[in-house]
PDB file as gemmi writes it, atoms N, CA and C in Angstrom:
CRYST1    1.000    1.000    1.000  90.00  90.00  90.00 P 1                      
ATOM      1  N   MET A   1      77.539 -85.826  22.940  1.00  0.00           N  
ATOM      2  CA  MET A   1      76.642 -85.305  23.930  1.00  0.00           C  
ATOM      3  C   MET A   1      75.102 -86.161  23.829  1.00  0.00           C  
ATOM      4  N   LYS A   2      75.143 -86.194  25.113  1.00  0.00           N  
ATOM      5  CA  LYS A   2      73.866 -87.000  25.291  1.00  0.00           C  
ATOM      6  C   LYS A   2      72.507 -86.629  24.582  1.00  0.00           C  
ATOM      7  N   GLY A   3      71.656 -87.518  24.173  1.00  0.00           N  
ATOM      8  CA  GLY A   3      70.526 -86.736  23.073  1.00  0.00           C  
ATOM      9  C   GLY A   3      70.726 -87.095  21.882  1.00  0.00           C  
ATOM     10  N   VAL A   4      72.323 -86.302  21.116  1.00  0.00           N  
ATOM     11  CA  VAL A   4      72.345 -86.435  20.188  1.00  0.00           C  
ATOM     12  C   VAL A   4      72.605 -87.347  18.977  1.00  0.00           C  
ATOM     13  N   VAL A   5      71.981 -88.171  18.444  1.00  0.00           N  
ATOM     14  CA  VAL A   5      72.398 -88.884  17.484  1.00  0.00           C  
ATOM     15  C   VAL A   5      73.615 -88.680  16.659  1.00  0.00           C  
ATOM     16  N   PHE A   6      73.284 -87.698  15.763  1.00  0.00           N  
ATOM     17  CA  PHE A   6      74.485 -87.442  14.889  1.00  0.00           C  
ATOM     18  C   PHE A   6      74.867 -85.754  14.428  1.00  0.00           C  
ATOM     19  N   THR A   7      75.641 -85.331  13.884  1.00  0.00           N  
ATOM     20  CA  THR A   7      75.451 -84.323  13.200  1.00  0.00           C  
ATOM     21  C   THR A   7      75.798 -84.360  11.984  1.00  0.00           C  
ATOM     22  N   ARG A   8      75.908 -83.596  10.889  1.00  0.00           N  
ATOM     23  CA  ARG A   8      76.647 -83.386   9.738  1.00  0.00           C  
ATOM     24  C   ARG A   8      76.354 -82.183   9.100  1.00  0.00           C  
ATOM     25  N   VAL A   9      77.334 -82.031   8.223  1.00  0.00           N  
ATOM     26  CA  VAL A   9      77.347 -80.293   7.748  1.00  0.00           C  
ATOM     27  C   VAL A   9      77.056 -80.724   6.363  1.00  0.00           C  
ATOM     28  N   GLY A  10      76.096 -79.589   5.465  1.00  0.00           N  
ATOM     29  CA  GLY A  10      76.012 -79.764   4.687  1.00  0.00           C  
ATOM     30  C   GLY A  10      75.537 -78.082   3.883  1.00  0.00           C  
ATOM     31  N   TYR A  11      74.590 -77.872   3.267  1.00  0.00           N  
ATOM     32  CA  TYR A  11      74.246 -76.978   2.288  1.00  0.00           C  
ATOM     33  C   TYR A  11      72.608 -76.750   2.222  1.00  0.00           C  
ATOM     34  N   ALA A  12      72.259 -75.274   2.566  1.00  0.00           N  
ATOM     35  CA  ALA A  12      70.563 -75.082   2.649  1.00  0.00           C  
ATOM     36  C   ALA A  12      70.332 -73.866   2.135  1.00  0.00           C  
ATOM     37  N   GLY A  13      68.715 -73.679   1.991  1.00  0.00           N  
ATOM     38  CA  GLY A  13      68.181 -72.507   2.248  1.00  0.00           C  
ATOM     39  C   GLY A  13      68.833 -71.796   0.715  1.00  0.00           C  
ATOM     40  N   GLY A  14      69.247 -72.023  -0.674  1.00  0.00           N  
ATOM     41  CA  GLY A  14      69.233 -72.018  -1.731  1.00  0.00           C  
ATOM     42  C   GLY A  14      68.683 -72.071  -2.416  1.00  0.00           C  
ATOM     43  N   LYS A  15      68.251 -72.036  -3.781  1.00  0.00           N  
ATOM     44  CA  LYS A  15      67.673 -72.623  -4.980  1.00  0.00           C  
ATOM     45  C   LYS A  15      68.349 -73.528  -5.993  1.00  0.00           C  
ATOM     46  N   LYS A  16      69.776 -73.520  -5.933  1.00  0.00           N  
ATOM     47  CA  LYS A  16      70.479 -74.396  -6.573  1.00  0.00           C  
ATOM     48  C   LYS A  16      70.180 -75.970  -6.322  1.00  0.00           C  
ATOM     49  N   LYS A  17      70.178 -76.743  -7.588  1.00  0.00           N  
ATOM     50  CA  LYS A  17      69.969 -78.163  -6.884  1.00  0.00           C  
ATOM     51  C   LYS A  17      71.581 -78.607  -6.686  1.00  0.00           C  
ATOM     52  N   PHE A  18      71.697 -79.611  -5.750  1.00  0.00           N  
ATOM     53  CA  PHE A  18      72.891 -80.467  -5.398  1.00  0.00           C  
ATOM     54  C   PHE A  18      74.052 -79.423  -5.925  1.00  0.00           C  
ATOM     55  N   PRO A  19      74.269 -78.105  -4.784  1.00  0.00           N  
ATOM     56  CA  PRO A  19      75.432 -77.745  -4.723  1.00  0.00           C  
ATOM     57  C   PRO A  19      76.895 -78.275  -3.989  1.00  0.00           C  
ATOM     58  N   THR A  20      77.458 -77.960  -4.409  1.00  0.00           N  
ATOM     59  CA  THR A  20      78.991 -78.381  -3.460  1.00  0.00           C  
ATOM     60  C   THR A  20      79.702 -77.136  -3.346  1.00  0.00           C  
ATOM     61  N   TYR A  21      80.407 -76.978  -2.745  1.00  0.00           N  
ATOM     62  CA  TYR A  21      81.569 -76.420  -1.563  1.00  0.00           C  
ATOM     63  C   TYR A  21      81.591 -75.191  -2.736  1.00  0.00           C  
ATOM     64  N   ARG A  22      81.833 -74.849  -3.960  1.00  0.00           N  
ATOM     65  CA  ARG A  22      82.793 -74.690  -5.169  1.00  0.00           C  
ATOM     66  C   ARG A  22      81.575 -73.612  -5.705  1.00  0.00           C  
ATOM     67  N   SER A  23      80.328 -74.894  -5.543  1.00  0.00           N  
ATOM     68  CA  SER A  23      79.425 -73.623  -6.341  1.00  0.00           C  
ATOM     69  C   SER A  23      77.825 -73.743  -5.626  1.00  0.00           C  
ATOM     70  N   MET A  24      78.069 -73.288  -4.436  1.00  0.00           N  
ATOM     71  CA  MET A  24      76.887 -73.428  -3.883  1.00  0.00           C  
ATOM     72  C   MET A  24      75.920 -72.364  -3.851  1.00  0.00           C  
ATOM     73  N   LYS A  25      76.339 -71.153  -4.692  1.00  0.00           N  
ATOM     74  CA  LYS A  25      75.845 -70.000  -5.263  1.00  0.00           C  
ATOM     75  C   LYS A  25      74.898 -69.357  -4.059  1.00  0.00           C  
ATOM     76  N   ASP A  26      73.676 -69.392  -3.865  1.00  0.00           N  
ATOM     77  CA  ASP A  26      72.710 -68.779  -2.684  1.00  0.00           C  
ATOM     78  C   ASP A  26      72.362 -69.443  -1.366  1.00  0.00           C  
ATOM     79  N   HIS A  27      73.187 -71.035  -1.548  1.00  0.00           N  
ATOM     80  CA  HIS A  27      73.179 -71.367  -0.034  1.00  0.00           C  
ATOM     81  C   HIS A  27      73.692 -71.286   0.680  1.00  0.00           C  
ATOM     82  N   THR A  28      73.415 -71.677   2.018  1.00  0.00           N  
ATOM     83  CA  THR A  28      74.127 -71.696   3.404  1.00  0.00           C  
ATOM     84  C   THR A  28      75.076 -72.733   3.936  1.00  0.00           C  
ATOM     85  N   GLU A  29      76.423 -72.678   4.524  1.00  0.00           N  
ATOM     86  CA  GLU A  29      76.772 -73.701   5.191  1.00  0.00           C  
ATOM     87  C   GLU A  29      75.819 -73.880   6.384  1.00  0.00           C  
ATOM     88  N   VAL A  30      75.473 -75.204   6.715  1.00  0.00           N  
ATOM     89  CA  VAL A  30      74.794 -75.548   7.817  1.00  0.00           C  
ATOM     90  C   VAL A  30      75.231 -76.911   8.573  1.00  0.00           C  
ATOM     91  N   VAL A  31      74.568 -77.099   9.652  1.00  0.00           N  
ATOM     92  CA  VAL A  31      74.913 -77.992  10.599  1.00  0.00           C  
ATOM     93  C   VAL A  31      73.438 -78.893  10.728  1.00  0.00           C  
ATOM     94  N   GLN A  32      73.507 -79.795  10.438  1.00  0.00           N  
ATOM     95  CA  GLN A  32      72.255 -80.784  10.290  1.00  0.00           C  
ATOM     96  C   GLN A  32      72.469 -81.734  12.183  1.00  0.00           C  
ATOM     97  N   VAL A  33      71.231 -81.393  12.493  1.00  0.00           N  
ATOM     98  CA  VAL A  33      71.558 -82.170  14.386  1.00  0.00           C  
ATOM     99  C   VAL A  33      70.558 -83.508  14.426  1.00  0.00           C  
ATOM    100  N   LYS A  34      70.634 -84.423  14.100  1.00  0.00           N  
ATOM    101  CA  LYS A  34      70.143 -85.177  15.063  1.00  0.00           C  
ATOM    102  C   LYS A  34      69.518 -85.757  16.131  1.00  0.00           C  
ATOM    103  N   TYR A  35      68.452 -85.446  17.089  1.00  0.00           N  
ATOM    104  CA  TYR A  35      68.466 -86.063  18.277  1.00  0.00           C  
ATOM    105  C   TYR A  35      67.363 -86.635  18.744  1.00  0.00           C  
ATOM    106  N   ASP A  36      67.699 -87.378  19.898  1.00  0.00           N  
ATOM    107  CA  ASP A  36      66.607 -88.005  20.440  1.00  0.00           C  
ATOM    108  C   ASP A  36      65.885 -87.192  21.598  1.00  0.00           C  
ATOM    109  N   ASN A  37      64.490 -87.011  20.895  1.00  0.00           N  
ATOM    110  CA  ASN A  37      63.876 -85.972  21.862  1.00  0.00           C  
ATOM    111  C   ASN A  37      63.565 -87.009  23.235  1.00  0.00           C  
ATOM    112  N   LYS A  38      63.850 -87.941  23.486  1.00  0.00           N  
ATOM    113  CA  LYS A  38      63.804 -88.684  24.904  1.00  0.00           C  
ATOM    114  C   LYS A  38      65.114 -87.730  26.138  1.00  0.00           C  
ATOM    115  N   ASN A  39      66.100 -87.654  25.291  1.00  0.00           N  
ATOM    116  CA  ASN A  39      67.185 -87.538  26.015  1.00  0.00           C  
ATOM    117  C   ASN A  39      67.504 -85.809  25.224  1.00  0.00           C  
ATOM    118  N   MET A  40      66.995 -85.228  24.769  1.00  0.00           N  
ATOM    119  CA  MET A  40      67.568 -83.799  24.136  1.00  0.00           C  
ATOM    120  C   MET A  40      66.318 -82.934  23.864  1.00  0.00           C  
ATOM    121  N   THR A  41      65.920 -81.939  24.367  1.00  0.00           N  
ATOM    122  CA  THR A  41      64.856 -81.105  23.973  1.00  0.00           C  
ATOM    123  C   THR A  41      65.098 -79.905  22.793  1.00  0.00           C  
ATOM    124  N   TYR A  42      64.207 -79.323  21.656  1.00  0.00           N  
ATOM    125  CA  TYR A  42      64.739 -78.777  20.848  1.00  0.00           C  
ATOM    126  C   TYR A  42      65.042 -77.263  21.348  1.00  0.00           C  
ATOM    127  N   ALA A  43      64.450 -76.780  22.741  1.00  0.00           N  
ATOM    128  CA  ALA A  43      64.940 -75.679  23.317  1.00  0.00           C  
ATOM    129  C   ALA A  43      66.439 -75.963  23.727  1.00  0.00           C  
ATOM    130  N   LYS A  44      66.707 -76.684  24.091  1.00  0.00           N  
ATOM    131  CA  LYS A  44      68.409 -77.047  24.922  1.00  0.00           C  
ATOM    132  C   LYS A  44      69.191 -77.039  23.606  1.00  0.00           C  
ATOM    133  N   LEU A  45      68.791 -77.594  22.332  1.00  0.00           N  
ATOM    134  CA  LEU A  45      69.361 -77.201  21.331  1.00  0.00           C  
ATOM    135  C   LEU A  45      69.431 -75.928  20.641  1.00  0.00           C  
ATOM    136  N   LEU A  46      68.511 -75.000  20.692  1.00  0.00           N  
ATOM    137  CA  LEU A  46      68.440 -73.738  20.619  1.00  0.00           C  
ATOM    138  C   LEU A  46      69.436 -72.747  21.746  1.00  0.00           C  
ATOM    139  N   GLN A  47      69.176 -73.268  22.813  1.00  0.00           N  
ATOM    140  CA  GLN A  47      70.111 -72.559  23.730  1.00  0.00           C  
ATOM    141  C   GLN A  47      71.702 -73.315  23.665  1.00  0.00           C  
ATOM    142  N   LEU A  48      71.931 -74.294  23.142  1.00  0.00           N  
ATOM    143  CA  LEU A  48      73.523 -74.548  22.843  1.00  0.00           C  
ATOM    144  C   LEU A  48      73.828 -73.878  21.462  1.00  0.00           C  
ATOM    145  N   PHE A  49      72.830 -73.671  20.423  1.00  0.00           N  
ATOM    146  CA  PHE A  49      73.246 -73.046  19.363  1.00  0.00           C  
ATOM    147  C   PHE A  49      73.728 -71.519  19.854  1.00  0.00           C  
ATOM    148  N   ALA A  50      72.937 -70.706  20.424  1.00  0.00           N  
ATOM    149  CA  ALA A  50      73.254 -69.512  21.036  1.00  0.00           C  
ATOM    150  C   ALA A  50      74.314 -69.757  21.630  1.00  0.00           C  
ATOM    151  N   LYS A  51      75.118 -70.540  22.635  1.00  0.00           N  
ATOM    152  CA  LYS A  51      76.094 -70.233  23.289  1.00  0.00           C  
ATOM    153  C   LYS A  51      76.772 -70.702  22.654  1.00  0.00           C  
ATOM    154  N   HIS A  52      77.356 -71.130  21.519  1.00  0.00           N  
ATOM    155  CA  HIS A  52      78.626 -71.786  21.078  1.00  0.00           C  
ATOM    156  C   HIS A  52      78.416 -71.028  19.249  1.00  0.00           C  
ATOM    157  N   HIS A  53      77.488 -70.413  19.107  1.00  0.00           N  
ATOM    158  CA  HIS A  53      77.521 -69.635  17.913  1.00  0.00           C  
ATOM    159  C   HIS A  53      77.611 -68.204  17.455  1.00  0.00           C  
ATOM    160  N   ASN A  54      78.327 -67.621  16.829  1.00  0.00           N  
ATOM    161  CA  ASN A  54      77.843 -66.196  16.849  1.00  0.00           C  
ATOM    162  C   ASN A  54      76.868 -65.976  15.997  1.00  0.00           C  
ATOM    163  N   MET A  55      75.719 -65.156  16.759  1.00  0.00           N  
ATOM    164  CA  MET A  55      74.760 -65.031  16.060  1.00  0.00           C  
ATOM    165  C   MET A  55      74.776 -63.513  15.810  1.00  0.00           C  
ATOM    166  N   GLY A  56      75.684 -62.853  15.363  1.00  0.00           N  
ATOM    167  CA  GLY A  56      75.835 -61.473  15.150  1.00  0.00           C  
ATOM    168  C   GLY A  56      75.574 -61.581  13.648  1.00  0.00           C  
ATOM    169  N   ARG A  57      76.223 -60.350  13.365  1.00  0.00           N  
ATOM    170  CA  ARG A  57      75.863 -59.862  11.922  1.00  0.00           C  
ATOM    171  C   ARG A  57      76.370 -60.876  10.418  1.00  0.00           C  
ATOM    172  N   ILE A  58      75.651 -60.375   9.394  1.00  0.00           N  
ATOM    173  CA  ILE A  58      75.520 -61.442   8.432  1.00  0.00           C  
ATOM    174  C   ILE A  58      76.858 -60.863   7.597  1.00  0.00           C  
ATOM    175  N   LYS A  59      77.615 -62.028   7.562  1.00  0.00           N  
ATOM    176  CA  LYS A  59      78.627 -61.862   6.506  1.00  0.00           C  
ATOM    177  C   LYS A  59      78.472 -62.031   5.157  1.00  0.00           C  
ATOM    178  N   SER A  60      77.817 -63.192   5.030  1.00  0.00           N  
ATOM    179  CA  SER A  60      77.393 -63.337   3.605  1.00  0.00           C  
ATOM    180  C   SER A  60      76.465 -64.557   3.360  1.00  0.00           C  
ATOM    181  N   THR A  61      75.999 -64.707   2.595  1.00  0.00           N  
ATOM    182  CA  THR A  61      74.663 -66.027   1.975  1.00  0.00           C  
ATOM    183  C   THR A  61      75.879 -67.318   2.779  1.00  0.00           C  
ATOM    184  N   GLN A  62      76.752 -67.325   2.407  1.00  0.00           N  
ATOM    185  CA  GLN A  62      77.233 -68.723   3.088  1.00  0.00           C  
ATOM    186  C   GLN A  62      77.667 -68.907   4.258  1.00  0.00           C  
ATOM    187  N   TYR A  63      77.718 -67.733   4.777  1.00  0.00           N  
ATOM    188  CA  TYR A  63      78.294 -67.929   6.314  1.00  0.00           C  
ATOM    189  C   TYR A  63      76.965 -66.911   7.135  1.00  0.00           C  
ATOM    190  N   ARG A  64      76.304 -66.788   6.448  1.00  0.00           N  
ATOM    191  CA  ARG A  64      75.160 -66.246   7.629  1.00  0.00           C  
ATOM    192  C   ARG A  64      74.456 -66.941   8.730  1.00  0.00           C  
ATOM    193  N   SER A  65      73.943 -66.203   9.986  1.00  0.00           N  
ATOM    194  CA  SER A  65      73.116 -67.352  10.949  1.00  0.00           C  
ATOM    195  C   SER A  65      71.954 -67.196  10.708  1.00  0.00           C  
ATOM    196  N   VAL A  66      71.478 -68.817  10.725  1.00  0.00           N  
ATOM    197  CA  VAL A  66      69.842 -69.096  10.432  1.00  0.00           C  
ATOM    198  C   VAL A  66      69.724 -70.319  11.350  1.00  0.00           C  
ATOM    199  N   ILE A  67      68.542 -70.134  11.474  1.00  0.00           N  
ATOM    200  CA  ILE A  67      68.196 -71.307  12.352  1.00  0.00           C  
ATOM    201  C   ILE A  67      67.023 -72.051  11.200  1.00  0.00           C  
ATOM    202  N   LEU A  68      67.418 -73.258  10.710  1.00  0.00           N  
ATOM    203  CA  LEU A  68      66.233 -73.857   9.670  1.00  0.00           C  
ATOM    204  C   LEU A  68      65.317 -74.720  10.423  1.00  0.00           C  
ATOM    205  N   THR A  69      64.051 -74.605  10.475  1.00  0.00           N  
ATOM    206  CA  THR A  69      63.464 -75.567  11.081  1.00  0.00           C  
ATOM    207  C   THR A  69      62.573 -76.686  10.228  1.00  0.00           C  
ATOM    208  N   TYR A  70      61.891 -77.676  10.962  1.00  0.00           N  
ATOM    209  CA  TYR A  70      61.238 -78.181  10.091  1.00  0.00           C  
ATOM    210  C   TYR A  70      59.438 -78.245  11.148  1.00  0.00           C  
ATOM    211  N   GLY A  71      58.704 -78.019  10.342  1.00  0.00           N  
ATOM    212  CA  GLY A  71      57.360 -78.153  10.967  1.00  0.00           C  
ATOM    213  C   GLY A  71      56.816 -76.557  11.597  1.00  0.00           C  
ATOM    214  N   ASP A  72      55.736 -76.372  12.042  1.00  0.00           N  
ATOM    215  CA  ASP A  72      55.339 -75.101  12.751  1.00  0.00           C  
ATOM    216  C   ASP A  72      55.845 -75.428  14.100  1.00  0.00           C  
ATOM    217  N   ASP A  73      55.904 -76.229  14.786  1.00  0.00           N  
ATOM    218  CA  ASP A  73      56.423 -76.122  16.256  1.00  0.00           C  
ATOM    219  C   ASP A  73      57.749 -75.759  16.392  1.00  0.00           C  
ATOM    220  N   GLN A  74      58.707 -76.032  15.683  1.00  0.00           N  
ATOM    221  CA  GLN A  74      59.954 -75.985  15.667  1.00  0.00           C  
ATOM    222  C   GLN A  74      60.079 -74.316  15.235  1.00  0.00           C  
ATOM    223  N   LYS A  75      59.380 -73.778  14.265  1.00  0.00           N  
ATOM    224  CA  LYS A  75      59.348 -72.661  13.625  1.00  0.00           C  
ATOM    225  C   LYS A  75      59.364 -71.617  14.820  1.00  0.00           C  
ATOM    226  N   LYS A  76      58.051 -72.066  15.537  1.00  0.00           N  
ATOM    227  CA  LYS A  76      57.431 -71.240  16.685  1.00  0.00           C  
ATOM    228  C   LYS A  76      57.934 -71.348  17.851  1.00  0.00           C  
ATOM    229  N   ALA A  77      58.926 -71.935  18.318  1.00  0.00           N  
ATOM    230  CA  ALA A  77      60.030 -72.421  19.204  1.00  0.00           C  
ATOM    231  C   ALA A  77      60.894 -71.363  18.936  1.00  0.00           C  
ATOM    232  N   ALA A  78      61.530 -71.686  17.977  1.00  0.00           N  
ATOM    233  CA  ALA A  78      62.688 -70.834  17.491  1.00  0.00           C  
ATOM    234  C   ALA A  78      62.595 -69.520  17.021  1.00  0.00           C  
ATOM    235  N   LEU A  79      61.702 -68.706  16.744  1.00  0.00           N  
ATOM    236  CA  LEU A  79      61.192 -67.289  16.694  1.00  0.00           C  
ATOM    237  C   LEU A  79      60.971 -67.051  18.265  1.00  0.00           C  
ATOM    238  N   GLU A  80      60.318 -67.630  19.106  1.00  0.00           N  
ATOM    239  CA  GLU A  80      59.938 -67.221  20.497  1.00  0.00           C  
ATOM    240  C   GLU A  80      61.445 -67.070  20.846  1.00  0.00           C  
ATOM    241  N   PHE A  81      62.383 -68.184  21.106  1.00  0.00           N  
ATOM    242  CA  PHE A  81      63.568 -68.352  21.558  1.00  0.00           C  
ATOM    243  C   PHE A  81      64.592 -66.895  20.575  1.00  0.00           C  
ATOM    244  N   LEU A  82      64.590 -67.052  19.753  1.00  0.00           N  
ATOM    245  CA  LEU A  82      65.209 -65.637  19.218  1.00  0.00           C  
ATOM    246  C   LEU A  82      64.236 -64.260  19.618  1.00  0.00           C  
ATOM    247  N   ALA A  83      63.309 -64.035  19.826  1.00  0.00           N  
ATOM    248  CA  ALA A  83      62.934 -62.576  20.178  1.00  0.00           C  
ATOM    249  C   ALA A  83      63.502 -62.739  21.686  1.00  0.00           C  
ATOM    250  N   ASN A  84      63.310 -63.919  22.346  1.00  0.00           N  
ATOM    251  CA  ASN A  84      64.116 -63.205  23.496  1.00  0.00           C  
ATOM    252  C   ASN A  84      65.504 -63.266  23.969  1.00  0.00           C  
ATOM    253  N   VAL A  85      66.217 -63.791  23.043  1.00  0.00           N  
ATOM    254  CA  VAL A  85      67.537 -63.173  22.595  1.00  0.00           C  
ATOM    255  C   VAL A  85      67.840 -61.987  22.282  1.00  0.00           C  
ATOM    256  N   LYS A  86      67.223 -61.468  21.530  1.00  0.00           N  
ATOM    257  CA  LYS A  86      67.263 -59.949  20.766  1.00  0.00           C  
ATOM    258  C   LYS A  86      66.741 -59.348  22.186  1.00  0.00           C  
ATOM    259  N   LYS A  87      66.217 -59.448  22.796  1.00  0.00           N  
ATOM    260  CA  LYS A  87      65.442 -58.189  23.722  1.00  0.00           C  
ATOM    261  C   LYS A  87      67.080 -58.075  24.930  1.00  0.00           C  
ATOM    262  N   SER A  88      67.738 -58.755  24.902  1.00  0.00           N  
ATOM    263  CA  SER A  88      69.362 -58.682  25.495  1.00  0.00           C  
ATOM    264  C   SER A  88      70.251 -58.280  24.610  1.00  0.00           C  
ATOM    265  N   ASN A  89      70.411 -58.646  23.491  1.00  0.00           N  
ATOM    266  CA  ASN A  89      71.407 -58.691  22.385  1.00  0.00           C  
ATOM    267  C   ASN A  89      70.889 -58.124  20.978  1.00  0.00           C  
ATOM    268  N   LYS A  90      71.006 -56.814  20.970  1.00  0.00           N  
ATOM    269  CA  LYS A  90      70.173 -56.100  19.912  1.00  0.00           C  
ATOM    270  C   LYS A  90      70.767 -56.392  18.301  1.00  0.00           C  
ATOM    271  N   SER A  91      72.214 -57.110  18.509  1.00  0.00           N  
ATOM    272  CA  SER A  91      72.598 -56.827  17.200  1.00  0.00           C  
ATOM    273  C   SER A  91      72.649 -58.011  16.735  1.00  0.00           C  
ATOM    274  N   VAL A  92      71.522 -59.210  17.178  1.00  0.00           N  
ATOM    275  CA  VAL A  92      71.764 -60.141  16.407  1.00  0.00           C  
ATOM    276  C   VAL A  92      71.094 -60.181  15.291  1.00  0.00           C  
ATOM    277  N   GLY A  93      71.794 -61.053  14.316  1.00  0.00           N  
ATOM    278  CA  GLY A  93      71.530 -60.835  12.818  1.00  0.00           C  
ATOM    279  C   GLY A  93      70.907 -62.538  12.759  1.00  0.00           C  
ATOM    280  N   THR A  94      70.578 -63.248  13.477  1.00  0.00           N  
ATOM    281  CA  THR A  94      70.000 -64.751  13.010  1.00  0.00           C  
ATOM    282  C   THR A  94      68.680 -64.336  12.567  1.00  0.00           C  
ATOM    283  N   SER A  95      68.068 -65.583  11.336  1.00  0.00           N  
ATOM    284  CA  SER A  95      66.911 -65.325  11.028  1.00  0.00           C  
ATOM    285  C   SER A  95      66.400 -67.096  11.201  1.00  0.00           C  
ATOM    286  N   VAL A  96      65.025 -66.888  10.954  1.00  0.00           N  
ATOM    287  CA  VAL A  96      64.295 -68.473  11.400  1.00  0.00           C  
ATOM    288  C   VAL A  96      64.179 -68.407  10.157  1.00  0.00           C  
ATOM    289  N   GLU A  97      64.292 -69.685   9.196  1.00  0.00           N  
ATOM    290  CA  GLU A  97      63.422 -70.006   7.823  1.00  0.00           C  
ATOM    291  C   GLU A  97      63.143 -71.720   7.722  1.00  0.00           C  
ATOM    292  N   ASP A  98      62.345 -71.796   6.808  1.00  0.00           N  
ATOM    293  CA  ASP A  98      61.617 -73.494   6.725  1.00  0.00           C  
ATOM    294  C   ASP A  98      62.960 -73.818   6.333  1.00  0.00           C  
ATOM    295  N   LEU A  99      63.165 -75.143   6.572  1.00  0.00           N  
ATOM    296  CA  LEU A  99      64.238 -76.196   5.340  1.00  0.00           C  
ATOM    297  C   LEU A  99      63.427 -76.785   4.662  1.00  0.00           C  
ATOM    298  N   ASN A 100      63.925 -76.300   3.406  1.00  0.00           N  
ATOM    299  CA  ASN A 100      63.075 -77.074   2.176  1.00  0.00           C  
ATOM    300  C   ASN A 100      63.913 -78.460   1.685  1.00  0.00           C  
ATOM    301  N   GLU A 101      65.616 -78.201   1.774  1.00  0.00           N  
ATOM    302  CA  GLU A 101      66.098 -78.896   0.998  1.00  0.00           C  
ATOM    303  C   GLU A 101      67.917 -78.898   1.456  1.00  0.00           C  
ATOM    304  N   PHE A 102      68.051 -80.103   2.272  1.00  0.00           N  
ATOM    305  CA  PHE A 102      69.245 -80.306   2.888  1.00  0.00           C  
ATOM    306  C   PHE A 102      69.955 -81.138   1.952  1.00  0.00           C  
ATOM    307  N   TYR A 103      71.694 -80.436   1.795  1.00  0.00           N  
ATOM    308  CA  TYR A 103      72.488 -81.080   0.878  1.00  0.00           C  
ATOM    309  C   TYR A 103      73.835 -81.518   1.799  1.00  0.00           C  
ATOM    310  N   TYR A 104      73.533 -82.791   1.793  1.00  0.00           N  
ATOM    311  CA  TYR A 104      75.053 -83.290   2.464  1.00  0.00           C  
ATOM    312  C   TYR A 104      76.249 -82.878   1.861  1.00  0.00           C  
ATOM    313  N   ALA A 105      77.163 -82.135   2.714  1.00  0.00           N  
ATOM    314  CA  ALA A 105      78.512 -81.670   2.045  1.00  0.00           C  
ATOM    315  C   ALA A 105      79.156 -82.846   1.462  1.00  0.00           C  
ATOM    316  N   GLU A 106      80.486 -82.298   0.931  1.00  0.00           N  
ATOM    317  CA  GLU A 106      81.198 -83.349   0.324  1.00  0.00           C  
ATOM    318  C   GLU A 106      81.942 -83.845   1.926  1.00  0.00           C  
ATOM    319  N   GLU A 107      82.388 -85.314   1.744  1.00  0.00           N  
ATOM    320  CA  GLU A 107      82.987 -85.995   2.904  1.00  0.00           C  
ATOM    321  C   GLU A 107      84.041 -85.049   3.462  1.00  0.00           C  
ATOM    322  N   TYR A 108      85.043 -84.469   2.936  1.00  0.00           N  
ATOM    323  CA  TYR A 108      86.149 -83.742   3.273  1.00  0.00           C  
ATOM    324  C   TYR A 108      85.738 -82.470   4.681  1.00  0.00           C  
ATOM    325  N   HIS A 109      84.482 -82.140   4.519  1.00  0.00           N  
ATOM    326  CA  HIS A 109      83.997 -81.347   5.328  1.00  0.00           C  
ATOM    327  C   HIS A 109      83.698 -81.966   6.850  1.00  0.00           C  
ATOM    328  N   GLN A 110      82.876 -83.393   6.220  1.00  0.00           N  
ATOM    329  CA  GLN A 110      82.585 -83.903   7.513  1.00  0.00           C  
ATOM    330  C   GLN A 110      83.684 -83.842   8.743  1.00  0.00           C  
ATOM    331  N   LYS A 111      83.071 -83.426   9.990  1.00  0.00           N  
ATOM    332  CA  LYS A 111      83.944 -83.874  10.908  1.00  0.00           C  
ATOM    333  C   LYS A 111      85.277 -82.816  10.872  1.00  0.00           C  
ATOM    334  N   TYR A 112      85.020 -81.940   9.992  1.00  0.00           N  
ATOM    335  CA  TYR A 112      86.136 -81.368   9.866  1.00  0.00           C  
ATOM    336  C   TYR A 112      87.401 -81.185  11.017  1.00  0.00           C  
ATOM    337  N   PHE A 113      87.294 -80.626  11.889  1.00  0.00           N  
ATOM    338  CA  PHE A 113      87.935 -79.977  13.148  1.00  0.00           C  
ATOM    339  C   PHE A 113      88.512 -81.710  13.507  1.00  0.00           C  
ATOM    340  N   ILE A 114      88.205 -82.586  13.673  1.00  0.00           N  
ATOM    341  CA  ILE A 114      88.423 -83.831  14.245  1.00  0.00           C  
ATOM    342  C   ILE A 114      89.487 -84.533  13.313  1.00  0.00           C  
ATOM    343  N   ASN A 115      88.970 -84.318  11.641  1.00  0.00           N  
ATOM    344  CA  ASN A 115      89.900 -84.937  11.019  1.00  0.00           C  
ATOM    345  C   ASN A 115      91.503 -84.186  10.271  1.00  0.00           C  
ATOM    346  N   LYS A 116      91.163 -82.657  10.660  1.00  0.00           N  
ATOM    347  CA  LYS A 116      92.164 -82.465  10.209  1.00  0.00           C  
ATOM    348  C   LYS A 116      93.774 -82.339  10.996  1.00  0.00           C  
ATOM    349  N   ARG A 117      93.259 -82.937  12.219  1.00  0.00           N  
ATOM    350  CA  ARG A 117      94.490 -83.464  13.182  1.00  0.00           C  
ATOM    351  C   ARG A 117      95.362 -84.151  12.844  1.00  0.00           C  
TER     352      ARG A 117                                                      
END                                                                             
């Protein structure tokens, strides 16, 4: 997608240092998106998130719906976006939190659907 430099999957939101798929404890599986803000906006990324992600109920810590943010500007934008989504869909279970640490997932998780073909 134009403006997206790369994506990678990993774990975030928990306290355990260096989690793995088999021992992630209180982490959530997440996707990190690096984007070029000359060709992609944070607002557009939030729209894509909502369009291609089930923002419904929380299944577990591992599979919950969360927007992890870098800095006050992203957090403010994400909270405003989420408030607008919730106006039209009361069943949204997505939360917004600060990203403290991102741990890169094992290589076999990267581009999983592309590589399993």
